[in-house]
C-alpha positions in Angstrom: 21.1 -3.2 -3.0 17.3 -3.2 -3.5 14.6 -2.6 -1.0 11.3 -4.3 -0.3 8.5 -2.5 1.4 5.6 -4.5 2.9 2.5 -3.0 4.3 -0.7 -4.4 5.8 -3.8 -2.3 6.4 -6.8 -2.9 8.6 -9.9 -0.9 7.9 -12.6 0.3 10.3 -15.7 -1.9 10.5 -17.8 0.7 8.7 -15.6 0.7 5.6 -17.5 -0.3 2.5 -16.5 -2.6 -0.2 -16.6 0.3 -2.6 -14.1 2.3 -0.5 -11.7 -0.7 -0.4 -12.1 -1.1 -4.1 -11.3 2.5 -4.7 -8.2 2.2 -2.5 -7.0 -0.9 -4.3 -7.5 0.7 -7.7 -5.7 4.0 -6.7 -2.8 2.0 -5.3 -2.5 -0.1 -8.4 -2.2 3.1 -10.5 0.9 4.3 -8.6 3.5 2.3 -10.7 2.4 4.3 -13.8 2.9 7.5 -11.8 6.2 6.7 -9.9 9.1 5.5 -12.1 11.1 4.3 -9.1 8.7 1.4 -8.4 10.2 -1.8 -9.8 7.5 -4.2 -8.7 4.1 -3.5 -7.0 1.5 -6.0 -5.8 -1.7 -5.0 -4.0 -4.4 -7.4 -2.9 -7.2 -7.8 -0.4 -7.2 -10.6 2.2 -8.5 -14.0 1.0 -10.2 -14.4 4.4 -8.6 -17.7 5.2 -7.9 -16.8 8.8 -9.7 -14.6 11.3 -7.8 -11.6 12.5 -5.9 -10.9 9.3 -5.4 -7.4 7.9 -7.7 -6.4 5.1 -5.2 -5.4 2.5 -1.5 -6.0 1.7 1.0 -4.2 -0.4 4.5 -5.5 -1.5 6.6 -3.0 -3.3 10.2 -3.4 -4.6 12.7 -0.6 -5.3 16.2 -0.6 -6.7 17.4 1.5 -3.7 16.5 3.2 -0.5 16.4 6.5 -2.4 13.8 5.0 -4.8 11.6 4.0 -1.8 11.9 7.5 -0.4 10.8 9.0 -3.7 7.7 6.7 -3.6 7.1 7.3 0.1 7.0 11.1 -0.4 5.5 11.2 -3.9 2.4 13.4 -4.2 0.4 10.7 -5.9 1.1 8.2 -3.1 0.5 10.8 -0.4 -2.9 11.7 -2.0 -4.0 8.0 -1.8 -3.0 8.0 1.8 -4.6 11.2 2.9 -7.7 11.1 0.7 -8.6 7.4 0.7 -6.8 5.5 3.4 -6.7 7.8 6.4 -10.5 8.2 6.5 -11.0 4.5 7.0 -7.8 3.1 8.6 -8.0 1.2 11.9 -4.4 -0.2 11.8 -1.2 -0.3 9.8 1.9 -2.4 9.9 5.0 -2.1 7.7 8.5 -3.4 7.2 11.3 -2.5 4.8 14.1 -5.0 4.2 17.0 -5.2 1.8 16.7 -7.6 -1.2 
């Protein structure tokens, strides 16, 4: 049974467009670095409703174990610690079987 991982991120008010772009580009490189990712979609909010998160990620994996490899992978952890944590205001996530 596969697993879908969905994340939304909200950034601090002082986060620049360049910082967000750097995060998006770094996240989009992860599928080339982590074989367990089956599908990976990253995008910024279209700003159609006030109060939305700034960025969304939808990732699919063949198994829970594949998700765990991604979750703990050094490339993923580097994006989190070096780029996301310095600007994060909020995060929400859910994983469900597909």
